[in-house]
TIDO-250103 format. One record per residue (C-alpha): y, x, z; residue number from 1. Coordinates in nm, 3 decimals. Example, Ala and Ser with C-alpha at 12.3 -4.5 7.8 and 13.67 -1.06 7.14 Angstrom:
BEGIN
<py: -0.450	px: 1.230	pz: 0.780	pos: 1> .
<py: -0.106	px: 1.367	pz: 0.714	pos: 2> .
This chain:
BEGIN
<py: 2.264	px: 0.247	pz: 3.882	pos: 1> .
<py: 1.965	px: 0.335	pz: 3.643	pos: 2> .
<py: 1.825	px: 0.661	pz: 3.711	pos: 3> .
<py: 1.595	px: 0.852	pz: 3.455	pos: 4> .
<py: 1.225	px: 0.780	pz: 3.468	pos: 5> .
<py: 1.056	px: 1.078	pz: 3.679	pos: 6> .
<py: 0.725	px: 1.219	pz: 3.597	pos: 7> .
<py: 0.478	px: 1.171	pz: 3.861	pos: 8> .
<py: 0.399	px: 1.472	pz: 4.060	pos: 9> .
<py: 0.024	px: 1.440	pz: 4.111	pos: 10> .
<py: -0.157	px: 1.616	pz: 3.810	pos: 11> .
<py: -0.433	px: 1.355	pz: 3.787	pos: 12> .
<py: -0.170	px: 1.077	pz: 3.747	pos: 13> .
<py: 0.007	px: 1.282	pz: 3.505	pos: 14> .
<py: -0.302	px: 1.329	pz: 3.303	pos: 15> .
<py: -0.405	px: 0.982	pz: 3.327	pos: 16> .
<py: -0.060	px: 0.850	pz: 3.198	pos: 17> .
<py: -0.065	px: 1.096	pz: 2.909	pos: 18> .
<py: -0.428	px: 0.963	pz: 2.788	pos: 19> .
<py: -0.293	px: 0.621	pz: 2.826	pos: 20> .
<py: 0.012	px: 0.691	pz: 2.625	pos: 21> .
<py: -0.207	px: 0.862	pz: 2.354	pos: 22> .
<py: -0.454	px: 0.562	pz: 2.369	pos: 23> .
<py: -0.181	px: 0.319	pz: 2.330	pos: 24> .
<py: -0.034	px: 0.510	pz: 2.018	pos: 25> .
<py: -0.380	px: 0.535	pz: 1.856	pos: 26> .
<py: -0.402	px: 0.165	pz: 1.915	pos: 27> .
<py: -0.095	px: 0.083	pz: 1.756	pos: 28> .
<py: -0.177	px: 0.312	pz: 1.450	pos: 29> .
<py: -0.524	px: 0.117	pz: 1.428	pos: 30> .
<py: -0.343	px: -0.231	pz: 1.463	pos: 31> .
<py: -0.093	px: -0.121	pz: 1.170	pos: 32> .
<py: -0.364	px: -0.019	pz: 0.935	pos: 33> .
<py: -0.550	px: -0.336	pz: 0.970	pos: 34> .
<py: -0.228	px: -0.546	pz: 0.941	pos: 35> .
<py: -0.141	px: -0.318	pz: 0.600	pos: 36> .
<py: -0.500	px: -0.393	pz: 0.466	pos: 37> .
<py: -0.494	px: -0.747	pz: 0.533	pos: 38> .
<py: -0.167	px: -0.792	pz: 0.374	pos: 39> .
<py: -0.282	px: -0.598	pz: 0.072	pos: 40> .
<py: -0.584	px: -0.836	pz: 0.050	pos: 41> .
<py: -0.363	px: -1.125	pz: 0.082	pos: 42> .
<py: -0.151	px: -1.012	pz: -0.224	pos: 43> .
<py: -0.445	px: -0.943	pz: -0.433	pos: 44> .
<py: -0.574	px: -1.299	pz: -0.346	pos: 45> .
<py: -0.255	px: -1.443	pz: -0.426	pos: 46> .
<py: -0.231	px: -1.295	pz: -0.756	pos: 47> .
<py: -0.583	px: -1.376	pz: -0.854	pos: 48> .
<py: -0.534	px: -1.752	pz: -0.750	pos: 49> .
<py: -0.204	px: -1.739	pz: -0.935	pos: 50> .
<py: -0.382	px: -1.614	pz: -1.251	pos: 51> .
<py: -0.688	px: -1.869	pz: -1.240	pos: 52> .
<py: -0.715	px: -2.062	pz: -1.543	pos: 53> .
<py: -0.531	px: -1.863	pz: -1.761	pos: 54> .
<py: -0.700	px: -1.666	pz: -2.056	pos: 55> .
<py: -0.726	px: -1.296	pz: -2.026	pos: 56> .
<py: -0.684	px: -1.211	pz: -2.392	pos: 57> .
<py: -0.382	px: -1.452	pz: -2.456	pos: 58> .
<py: -0.139	px: -1.256	pz: -2.214	pos: 59> .
<py: 0.103	px: -1.007	pz: -2.421	pos: 60> .
<py: 0.263	px: -0.722	pz: -2.262	pos: 61> .
<py: 0.663	px: -0.748	pz: -2.283	pos: 62> .
<py: 0.684	px: -0.377	pz: -2.377	pos: 63> .
<py: 0.460	px: -0.396	pz: -2.679	pos: 64> .
<py: 0.547	px: -0.428	pz: -3.039	pos: 65> .
<py: 0.339	px: -0.619	pz: -3.267	pos: 66> .
<py: 0.329	px: -0.492	pz: -3.641	pos: 67> .
<py: 0.130	px: -0.334	pz: -3.916	pos: 68> .
<py: 0.079	px: 0.027	pz: -4.003	pos: 69> .
<py: -0.108	px: 0.263	pz: -4.261	pos: 70> .
<py: -0.203	px: 0.610	pz: -4.243	pos: 71> .
<py: 0.002	px: 0.864	pz: -4.484	pos: 72> .
<py: -0.215	px: 1.153	pz: -4.617	pos: 73> .
<py: -0.068	px: 1.499	pz: -4.633	pos: 74> .
<py: -0.070	px: 1.483	pz: -5.017	pos: 75> .
<py: 0.173	px: 1.183	pz: -4.998	pos: 76> .
<py: 0.439	px: 1.363	pz: -4.792	pos: 77> .
<py: 0.743	px: 1.495	pz: -4.976	pos: 78> .
<py: 0.931	px: 1.810	pz: -4.852	pos: 79> .
């Protein structure tokens, strides 16, 4: 029922269709890059918008431990 598509026999038409295919591929890559950059920018703006009004120094990291320490000199170490 369906035959495989045949390549055109005329050499100029072959070149024209090849160039058209490459241009379409490059156009899709460029559009994809712009869409990806727009998504990253929107994500950053979303995060900045969600953090507005919160104090920067008031945020604590979940993986940090609060504590006191003192420096022990070499003379105080026991063998």
